[in-house]
N, C-alpha and C positions, 0 to 999 in steps of 0.2 A: 504494500500500500504506500502510495506516495505521501510525502509529508504535506503537500499543498493539495487540499481537497478542491476538486472541480465540481461545483454544484450544478445539478440538472434542474430543469423546470418540471416539477412534479406536482405542483400545487393545484392544477385543474385537470379534469378528465381530457379536455381537448389538447392540453400541452403534453400529457402523457401519451396520447395517441400518435404523436409525431416522433417519439423516441424509438431508437433502435432496440431490438431484443437484448436483454442483459440486465445488469443491476445498475441503478442510478441512485446517487446519494444526495442528501440535503442536510445541512447542519442543524442540529437541535441546540447544542451548546458547544463549548470549546472541545469537548472530548466525547461527544455522542452525536450520532448521525441517524437520520431516518432514511431507509432505503426502499426503493421500488424496483422489484424484479419483474420485468416484462417478458411474458411468454407468448406462445402462439395462441393460447385460449384465454388470455387475461393476465392480470398482474396481481402480485401480493406485496404486502408491506413488510419490511424488515426493520430491525433496529440493531445498531452496534455501538459499543461503548468501550472506553479504555479501562482495564482492570489494573489498578496500581499495586494490588496485592499479589499479582501473579506475573512478575516480570514485565509489568506495564504492557501486557498483551491486550488484544481486543477480544471481547465476547460478542456473540451475536445471537439474536432470538427472533422468531417469527412474531408478527403483530396481528395480521389478519388479511383477509381478501380485500383487494381494492375495488372500489366502485368506479369502473371505467365507463359507465353509461352516462352519468351526470354527476353533479356535485351536491346532490341531496342525500340525506341519510336514508339508508335502505337496510332491510333486515339481512343480516349475515355479511354485509359489506361495509367498508369504512371509507369515508371521504378523507381528504388530506388532513383536515382539521381534527377529525376523530382519530386518525392514525397517529398524528403528532401527540395528542393528549395521552393515548394509550401507551405509546412508546416512552413518553416521559415517565409514566408510572412504572413501567417495566424497569427502566434504568434506575429510578429512585430506589425501588425494592432491591434490585441487584446490588447497588452500591451499599445500601444499609446492611444487607446480608454479608457482603464481603468484608466490610469494616468490622462488623460484629465478630465474625469468625477470626479475623486477624488479631482482634483484641483479646482473644481467649474464648473459653466456653461461653456460648451465647446464653444469656439468662432467659428463662421461660416464665410463664405464669406460675408454674409449680414452684420454681425457686423463689419468686417474689412472695408467694403466699407462705411458703415455709419460713422465710426470714421474718415475715410479719407475725406469724404464729409464735415463733420463738420470742419475739419482742413482747408480745402480749402475755405469754406465759411467764416470762421473767418479771413483768410488772405485777402480775398476780402474786408471784412468789414474794416479791418485796412487800406487798400489802399484807399478806397473810402470814408470812414467815414459814410457809409450807410449800412443798412441790405440788402445784395444783394446775390443772389444765383450764385455760380460759374458755369462756363461752364461744368466742370467735374460733378457737381451735376446733371445737366440736362441730360447728356448723360448716366451716370451710373444708374440713376433712370429709364430711358426709356428702357435700354437694360439689366439691371441686377436685380435691386430691384423691378421693376414694379411701377405702379402709379395708384391711384384711379381716377375715372372720376370726373372732375371738370369743370363746365361750358361747353365750347365747346371741351375741352380736353378729348379725349377718354381714357378709362381705359386700362391698359396694365398689363398682368400677369407677375409675377416675373419669371425670368429664373430659371430652376432647379438648376443651379449652386449656387444660393444664399443660398440654404439650406444645402450645403455641409459643413461639419465641417472641419476646417483648418487642424487638425491633420490627416484627412483622404483624403485631397485633392491630386489628382493625375493629371499627365499630360493629361490623356485622358479626364478628366472633363473639362479642359480648352479648349482642341481641339474640343470637342463636342460643347461647347458654341460658339466657333468661327465659326464652320460650320453652326450653326443655326442662325447666324446674318442675317438680311434682305439682300437679294441680291442687292437691289437698293441702299444700302449705298455706298457712294463714298469711294474710296480707302483711301484718306487722313482722312476721318471721322473714318473709321475702325482703322487706325493706331493710331489716337489720343485716341479713345475709349480703345483700347488694352493697350496703354501706361498708361492711367489713372487707369485701373483695375490692371495692373502689379504694379504700384506705390502703390496702396491701399494694395495689398497683401504683398508686400515687407515691407511696413511700419508697418504691424502687427507684424513682427518678433522682432524688437527692443521694440515695445510697450509691448510685453509679455515677455521681457527678465527676469523679476523677477521670472517667473515660466515657463521655457522652456518645462515643461511636457505637456503644452497645445498645443505644436506644434510637428510635426514630425521632427526628425533631418534632413531629406532630403527635408524639405519643400521648401527651397529656390531653390534647384536644380529642383524640380518638377515645380515650377513657371517659372523658366528660360526655361525649356524644353517646357512648354505649350505655350509659346509665341514666339517660333522660327518662323521667318518670312517665312522660306521655306515652311511651311505647307499650306500657302495661296499664290498662285502664282499671286501676285499683280504687279510685277515689270514692265511687259509690259504695263499694264493699267496706272501705275504711270508715265511711260515715255511719253506715249501719252498725258496724261493730262498736263504735263509740256511743251511739245512741242507746244501745242496749246496756251500756255500763254507766249511765248517768243515774245516780241514786238520789232519792229524796232524803231530807234530814231524818225522817222517820225510819227509812230503810237503813241508813247508816247507824242510827241508834240501835236498831235490832241486831245488826251485825256485831256491834261492840258488846251488846248484852250476851249474845251467843258466844262470842270469843271468850268472855269471862267464864261462862259455864264450861266450855271445852278446856280452858286453861285449868280449872279446878279439877275436872274429871281426869285429865291426862297428866296431872302432876307437874305443871309448868311453874308453879309457885309465883304466878303473876308475870313471868317473862313473856309469854305469848300475848297476854292482854296488853302489856305495856307497849310492845312494838306495833300492834294493830292500832292502838289509840294514837300513837305518834303518826302513823301513816295517814289516818283519817284527819288528824288535826292540821297536818302540814301540807298534805298533798305531795309529799316528796316521793321519790323512787325508793324502792326497797334497798337498792345498792347504796343510796345516800344515807338512809337511816342506819344501816348496819355500821357505817363509819363514824357515827356521832360519838362524842366523848361526854363524860360526866359534866365537864365544864360548859358544854353546849346547852345545858338546861339552866337558864338564868332566871331564878325564881323571882328576885325583886323586880326585874324588868318584865316579867310574865311573857317570856318569849323563848323560842328554841332556835339555836344557831345551826342551820342545816348546811352541811358541806356541799360544795359544788360537785356536779357529776363529772365523770371522766369522759363524757361524750364530747364530740367535736375535736378541735385542734388545740386544746390546752387553754382555752379562754375562760374556763369555768373555775378558776382558782378562788380560794377564800370561802367564806360562808355567808349565807343569806339569813338575816334575822326574820323569823316568822312569828308574829304575835299569836298567842294562844290564850284560852280562857283559864280561869282559876280552877275549873274542874279538871283540866288536863294537867296543870301543874301539880295539883293535889294527888292525882292518880300516879304520876311519875316520880313523886318524891321518894318513895321507898327504894327506887333504883339508884339513888345517889347517896343515901345515908352512909356515912363512914367510908366513902370511897374517894380515891385521889381524882383530881380534875382531869387528868390525862388518860384515865381508864376508859375502856369502851363502855358506852352508856347501856347498850342493850346486850345482855349476855344470857346464856341458858346453860343448864347442866349437860355435861358430856357423859355419856354412859359407856362403860367398857365391860367386856365379858371377862369373868373371872377365869384365871388359868385352870385348864382341865375341867371346866364347868360349863353350864349352859345358862346360868343366871347372869343378867346384866345389872350392874350397880353404878351409882353415880361416882364419878372419879374427880372431876374438877369442872369449873365454869369457864366458858369461852364465848367469843362472839358468834353470832349467827352466821351460818354458811350460805352460799349462793342460793341453793334450791331448798333450804331447810324449812321454809314457810309453806311449801306445797302441801305436805301431808295434813298438817292441822287445818289449813285453809279449806281443804275438801270437807272436813268434818264441820267447819263453821258454816259454809254455804249450804250444805245439805240440811243441817238442823234449822237454819234460818229460812229454808224453803226458797233459796235463790240459787239454783243449781248452776247457772251460767255466769255468775258474778266472779270476776277475778280480782286479785288484790289491786291491780292497776285502776280498777273502777273507783277506788277511793281518791286517786289522783285526778281522774277525769271529773269526778263530782266536785272536788275542791276548786278546780279551774272554773267550771261552770258556775259554782256558787259565787266566786269572786266577780265574775262578769255580771251575774244577775243583781248583785249588790251595788253595781255601778262603779266598781273600781276601774281606773284607767287600764287599758290593755297592756301598756308598758309595765304597770305595777304588777298585774297578774302574771305576766311573763317573768318578771324579776323574782317574785315570790316562789315561783315554781321552777326556777332555773332552766328556762327555755327561751325561745325567741318569739318576737312579735309575729313573725311570718308563720311560725308553727301554729300559734294561737289563731291567727286569722284564717289559716287554711283549714284546720280541723274543727274549729268551733265557731264558724262564721255565722250560723243561724242563731246561736245563743248570743252572739254579739249584737246581731240585728234586733233580737227581742229585747235585750237589755237597753239598747239605745232608744228603742221605741217607748219603753216605759219611762225613761228619763225625759224624752221629748214630750210625752203625755203630761208629765208633771208640770211642764212649762206652759201648758195650754191655759189660756185665760178667755173669759167670755168677751166676744167682740161685737155681737149683734144685740142691740137693746131690744128687750121684749116687754110688752105690756101685759096686763091681766087678760087671760083668755087668748093670748097670742094675737090680739086684734090691735092694729095700729090705727089711730084716728086719722081720718082723711086729711084734716088740716095739717097734721104732722107730715104726711106724705107729700102734700103740696109744697 
């Protein structure tokens, strides 16, 4: 190949008809060319580009059949403009592939997810002081990485997405994975799963900052596009799920009364009742309440200091003061008597089995674990005749109660450690109802009325 490229006129079907049989080239960029091979029965498009990672040689690939009839798009044939666009995409993918391979083992979705899982598990270990698997690890292994058969746990094959190289990841790869998720998954479970996968992929970008050749420059944009909420029509289902979990004050009182009964019958010594009361009074997430300290119960100020959640990108540090009633303070007082301010506020007895025996006995007290509320909550809701109510219903109800009382949306969001956008999206109709009630309070009589609704004629005149 000569160093000086002699470009041919291949931009129109008429110009190509005048060419001699053979291959004719036109420059795409400094080191990539679009080719047109003219044969007896028609022409095809080619593309070639310089490969700097293989002795600076050229690579070549077919692009498609040329439309030599006219310059309009046609099924199965490409115009010059379409061929140029397709050729550019082929070259970009090939260059990214070559750069990634030259930089070392190409990272995949699997490697990104595994690194993210390790980071999350390490964070859980720092919080709890124990080797524990994070919730993200369980979900991502089940729906992305796959898992081996173990005991009664069934084997699950890895999703095809796991093998995709990050530099080749496209929006369609993520959308295909989403569409193949089990239909029986709850909407909120899907949202958390997609949030974890999105976080794992985004985290791979700064992790590979030392060698960005391992990623496509459009990588972050592809990830963002692949997780657009509009592609899965969850909104109506989400709304129904939340509607079913909005409890009246009477229903909440019934749940608390039932929680006290279950607490006494199952020997929790008030520990179960205390944590359920706190969930109802603050509207906080269970994960936040579990991390509260004795010093977070501020008796004289009649408030609870609720720590920020670990959701988001680290912008939830510190604690939020949540005012509570005297009844809540009085209920929680036994949990702090004689205890240091830095001790975990809500604890329960840990039971251990005696050596060489079958009897379980109390050994020590410790903080509540991630899923430890599940079993007693089943007993609470069955006895209260609310079989579908979940602990998160106390949070939903607290948010709606604040809106109905006329609190500003920003204040409701702050008290519940969430965003105004989330409140507006999921509780829009309660906002509208609350604003209507406030507006109705501002209504004043405007039309003067006389007795019997009759206005004298002279007045009208």
